[in-house]
N, C-alpha and C positions, 0 to 999 in steps of 0.2 A: 293832128287833125282835131278839130273841136266839133261838137255836135250840140245843137239846140233841139229840145223835144217840146213840141207844142201839140197837145192832143195826140192824134195818131200819126202825125207826120214828124219826120226828122230832117233837119237841115244841117249839112256838114260843110265845114270850111277847111280846105287844105292850107296849112301854114307851111310855107317854104322855108328851108334853112337859111339863116343869115348870121352875120358876124356877132350880133348881140346875143345869140344863143350859145356861144362857145362854152362858157362856164357850165351851163346846164347840160350841154352835150357831153362834155368831159366828165362831169359828175355821174351821168348816166352810164357811160362806158366803164368807169371805175366800179360802179355798183354792180354791173353785169359780171365783172371779174372774168372767170373762165367759162361762164355759161355760153352756150351757142347763141349767136347773134342773128336775129332776123329783122329786117331783110338784110341781104348780103352787104350793102354799102356800110353797115355798121362795123365791118371788119377792115374798112379802108384806113390807111394811115391818117391820123388826125392831129399830129403834133403841130403841123402848119395848117390851122383851121381854114385860113383863106384859100389855100391850095385845095383842101378838101371841098370847099364850096365850088371852086372852079371845076373840079373833077365831076361833081354832081351835076352842075350846069351843063358840062360837056355831054354827060350821059343823057340828060334831058333833051338836048338839042341834036344829039348825034354827031357832034363835032369832035375833032382831034382824036379820032379813033385810030388805033394802030392795027396793022395787019395781024391777024391771029387773035385779036381780042374777042371777047364774048360778043355775040350778036344780040342786039336788043330789039325787041318788038314792042312798039308803043300802041296802046289802045286808048281811046278817049282823046280829049283835047290836049294841047301842048301843056298848059299849066296845071291841069287836073289829070295828069296821065298816070296810068298804072303800067308797070314794066314787068317783063319776064325776060330771063336770060337763057340762052342756049349756047353750048360750046360750038366753035367753028370746026 
């Protein structure tokens, strides 16, 4: 997410994950090492980055969910959504 500050107002832009961020993402995960990772998707398998992006998109759209998986509750609009997870 990026933010621009102008006077007393702040404008934020959500930058969605995409393939050209793979090297940066992997460097960040290596930097975290054994630290706890927030939010939880940072713990997802990422060796196949394209598959990780598909999984994140599936979470965003609510598609390809398997029985017994975490329930996701979306607030806000589709592209600027915030998510919370609860166990089934």
